[in-house]
C-alpha positions as CSV (number, residue, x, y, z in Angstrom):
1,M,-45.0,-43.5,10.6
2,T,-45.0,-44.1,6.9
3,L,-42.1,-46.7,6.7
4,S,-43.4,-48.7,10.0
5,L,-47.1,-48.8,8.1
6,F,-45.9,-50.7,5.2
7,D,-43.4,-52.6,7.3
8,Q,-46.4,-55.4,7.5
9,F,-46.1,-56.3,3.9
10,A,-42.6,-57.0,4.2
11,S,-41.3,-60.8,4.2
12,P,-40.0,-61.8,7.2
13,T,-36.9,-63.4,7.2
14,L,-34.7,-65.8,9.5
15,L,-31.3,-66.0,9.5
16,G,-31.4,-64.3,5.9
17,I,-34.1,-66.7,4.6
18,P,-37.2,-65.5,3.4
19,L,-40.2,-67.1,5.3
20,I,-42.8,-66.6,2.3
21,A,-42.3,-70.0,1.4
22,L,-43.4,-71.2,4.7
23,A,-46.4,-69.0,4.5
24,L,-47.3,-70.3,1.1
25,T,-47.0,-74.1,2.0
26,L,-48.9,-73.5,5.8
27,P,-52.5,-73.9,4.5
28,W,-52.2,-77.0,3.1
29,T,-51.4,-78.5,6.4
30,L,-54.7,-77.0,8.1
31,F,-56.6,-79.4,6.2
32,P,-57.6,-82.9,7.5
33,S,-56.5,-85.9,5.2
34,S,-58.8,-88.1,3.7
35,S,-59.3,-91.2,5.8
36,S,-61.0,-95.1,5.7
37,R,-63.9,-94.4,7.7
38,W,-67.0,-95.0,6.7
39,L,-68.8,-91.5,8.6
40,D,-66.4,-88.3,8.8
41,N,-66.2,-85.7,11.6
42,R,-68.3,-83.0,11.6
43,L,-65.8,-80.6,10.4
44,T,-64.8,-82.6,7.3
45,T,-68.3,-82.8,6.3
46,L,-69.0,-79.3,6.4
47,Q,-65.8,-78.7,4.1
48,G,-66.9,-81.6,1.8
49,W,-70.5,-79.8,1.5
50,F,-69.1,-76.4,1.4
51,F,-66.5,-77.6,-1.6
52,A,-69.7,-79.1,-3.3
53,R,-71.8,-75.9,-3.2
54,F,-69.1,-73.6,-5.0
55,T,-68.3,-75.8,-6.9
56,Q,-71.5,-76.4,-8.0
57,Q,-72.0,-72.9,-8.0
58,L,-69.0,-71.7,-10.0
59,L,-69.0,-74.3,-12.8
60,Q,-72.9,-74.1,-13.6
61,P,-72.5,-71.2,-16.1
62,L,-69.6,-73.2,-18.1
63,N,-70.1,-76.0,-20.5
64,F,-69.0,-79.8,-20.0
65,G,-65.6,-78.6,-21.0
66,G,-64.5,-76.3,-18.1
67,H,-65.7,-79.0,-15.7
68,K,-62.4,-80.1,-16.1
69,W,-61.0,-77.1,-14.3
70,A,-63.1,-77.9,-11.1
71,L,-60.3,-79.0,-9.2
72,A,-57.9,-76.1,-10.0
73,L,-60.4,-73.8,-9.4
74,T,-61.7,-75.0,-6.3
75,S,-58.2,-75.4,-4.7
76,L,-57.3,-72.3,-5.4
77,M,-60.0,-70.0,-3.9
78,I,-59.7,-72.6,-0.7
79,Y,-56.1,-71.3,-0.6
80,I,-56.7,-67.6,-1.1
81,I,-59.3,-67.8,1.2
82,T,-56.8,-69.3,3.9
83,L,-53.7,-67.2,3.1
84,N,-56.2,-64.0,3.6
85,L,-57.9,-65.3,6.7
86,L,-54.2,-66.5,8.1
87,G,-52.8,-63.1,7.5
88,L,-55.5,-61.1,10.0
89,L,-54.4,-63.2,13.1
90,P,-51.6,-61.4,14.8
91,Y,-47.9,-61.5,14.0
92,T,-48.4,-63.3,10.9
93,F,-47.7,-62.4,6.8
94,T,-50.2,-62.1,4.5
95,P,-48.5,-63.5,0.8
96,T,-51.5,-62.2,-0.9
97,T,-51.0,-58.3,-0.1
98,Q,-47.7,-58.9,-2.7
99,L,-48.2,-58.1,-5.9
100,S,-45.6,-60.2,-7.6
101,M,-47.5,-63.4,-5.9
102,N,-50.7,-62.4,-7.2
103,L,-49.6,-61.6,-10.9
104,G,-47.9,-65.3,-10.3
105,L,-51.1,-66.4,-9.7
106,A,-53.3,-64.6,-12.0
107,V,-51.1,-64.2,-15.4
108,P,-50.4,-68.3,-15.5
109,L,-54.1,-68.7,-15.8
110,W,-55.2,-66.5,-17.4
111,L,-52.5,-67.2,-20.3
112,A,-54.0,-71.3,-20.0
113,T,-57.5,-69.6,-20.8
114,V,-56.3,-67.6,-23.7
115,I,-54.3,-70.7,-25.0
116,I,-57.1,-73.3,-24.8
117,G,-59.5,-70.7,-26.5
118,F,-56.9,-70.4,-29.7
119,R,-56.6,-74.2,-29.5
120,N,-60.2,-75.1,-29.5
121,S,-62.0,-72.2,-31.8
122,P,-59.1,-70.0,-33.1
123,T,-61.9,-67.9,-35.0
124,N,-63.7,-67.7,-32.1
125,A,-60.7,-66.7,-29.8
126,L,-59.9,-63.5,-32.6
127,G,-63.8,-62.7,-32.9
128,H,-63.8,-61.5,-29.2
129,L,-61.5,-58.7,-30.3
130,L,-64.0,-57.4,-32.9
131,P,-67.7,-56.5,-31.7
132,H,-70.1,-57.5,-33.8
133,A,-71.5,-55.4,-36.4
134,T,-68.9,-52.9,-35.8
135,P,-68.5,-49.5,-38.3
136,A,-66.0,-50.1,-40.8
137,P,-64.1,-46.8,-39.6
138,L,-64.1,-48.1,-36.2
139,I,-62.3,-51.4,-36.6
140,P,-58.6,-50.8,-36.5
141,A,-59.1,-48.6,-33.3
142,L,-61.8,-51.5,-31.8
143,I,-59.3,-54.1,-32.4
144,I,-56.4,-52.0,-30.7
145,I,-59.0,-51.4,-27.2
146,E,-59.7,-55.0,-26.9
147,T,-56.3,-56.5,-27.3
148,I,-55.5,-54.0,-24.6
149,S,-58.4,-55.5,-22.4
150,L,-57.3,-58.8,-23.5
151,F,-53.8,-58.1,-21.9
152,I,-55.0,-56.2,-18.9
153,R,-56.9,-58.8,-17.6
154,P,-54.4,-60.6,-15.4
155,L,-53.0,-57.1,-14.1
156,A,-56.5,-55.8,-13.1
157,L,-56.9,-59.7,-11.6
158,G,-53.5,-59.2,-9.3
159,V,-54.2,-55.5,-8.3
160,R,-57.6,-55.9,-7.0
161,L,-56.3,-58.4,-5.0
162,T,-53.6,-56.5,-3.6
163,A,-55.1,-53.4,-3.2
164,N,-58.0,-54.6,-1.2
165,L,-56.1,-56.5,1.1
166,T,-53.4,-54.0,1.8
167,A,-55.7,-51.3,2.6
168,G,-57.9,-53.3,4.9
169,H,-54.5,-54.2,6.6
170,L,-53.6,-50.3,6.8
171,L,-56.6,-49.6,8.2
172,M,-56.7,-51.9,10.8
173,Q,-53.2,-50.5,11.8
174,L,-54.2,-47.3,12.0
175,I,-57.4,-47.6,13.7
176,A,-55.4,-49.8,16.0
177,T,-52.7,-47.5,16.7
178,A,-55.4,-44.5,17.5
179,V,-56.5,-47.3,20.1
180,F,-53.5,-47.6,21.5
181,V,-52.4,-43.7,21.4
182,L,-56.1,-43.0,23.2
183,S,-56.4,-45.5,25.7
184,T,-53.9,-43.6,28.2
185,I,-55.6,-40.0,27.4
186,M,-59.1,-40.8,26.3
187,P,-60.4,-43.6,27.0
188,P,-63.9,-43.8,26.4
189,V,-62.4,-42.6,23.0
190,A,-60.4,-45.3,22.9
191,L,-63.7,-47.7,23.9
192,V,-65.3,-46.2,21.1
193,T,-62.6,-46.5,18.1
194,S,-61.9,-50.1,19.6
195,M,-65.9,-51.3,18.8
196,V,-65.1,-49.6,15.3
197,L,-61.7,-51.9,14.9
198,F,-63.7,-55.1,15.7
199,L,-66.1,-54.2,13.3
200,L,-63.5,-53.1,10.5
201,T,-62.5,-57.0,11.3
202,L,-65.2,-58.6,10.7
203,L,-65.3,-56.4,7.7
204,E,-61.8,-58.0,6.6
205,V,-62.9,-61.6,7.0
206,A,-65.9,-61.3,4.5
207,V,-63.3,-59.1,2.4
208,A,-60.3,-62.0,2.6
209,M,-63.3,-64.6,1.4
210,I,-65.3,-62.2,-1.2
211,Q,-62.0,-61.5,-3.1
212,A,-60.7,-64.9,-3.0
213,Y,-64.2,-65.7,-4.7
214,V,-64.2,-62.9,-7.3
215,F,-60.4,-63.7,-8.2
216,V,-61.8,-67.4,-9.1
217,L,-65.0,-66.0,-10.2
218,L,-63.3,-64.0,-12.9
219,L,-61.1,-66.4,-14.0
220,S,-63.6,-68.5,-14.7
221,L,-65.6,-66.2,-17.1
222,Y,-62.5,-66.0,-19.0
223,L,-62.6,-69.8,-19.2
224,Q,-66.1,-69.1,-20.4
225,E,-65.4,-67.4,-22.9
226,N,-62.7,-69.9,-24.3
227,V,-64.1,-73.2,-23.9
């Protein structure tokens, strides 16, 4: 039973070829391309309004130097949201449940913010490792603690996204299995359980969008410290 629960997180293969690459490229085909028309359709207009509002909300606390990241951060959030939502469909694979992929997204972006901080202002970047007015006996310990916390940031980004999505998928599979088993034994209980499953699915849709927003928001906060 334990193995069957976690089989859903294994990358599917076809003729020995991993299909995770197909799952990673599929979201880009779902968005409409730009056209030469003066007026777009309702879907394109709604997407444009959402992108503009999100970019404004995300870059509001950043100074002008951080606005160069607008396209990258917005694209990253839409990409992660699409992957998370597609993973809630039946017989699909969620790449963002893989810790290796999430770390592959988090580590380069976090490292880019750190490199930008050291390039623009090395003194301020190093100053983050030592809080202001720290007593002299605590300076060595605080430098070690702040350095460890700095290097834990990308790990926390990847683990947070992986853990939340994995827990939600496991819970949905457990409840769906309970509904299937109880449907022939106790139909009224199975009906109530199916209602719980429906509410949990709505919750997972919200979690899929919130976790993508939190991922990008934390990256923007790391960027704010270094620009």
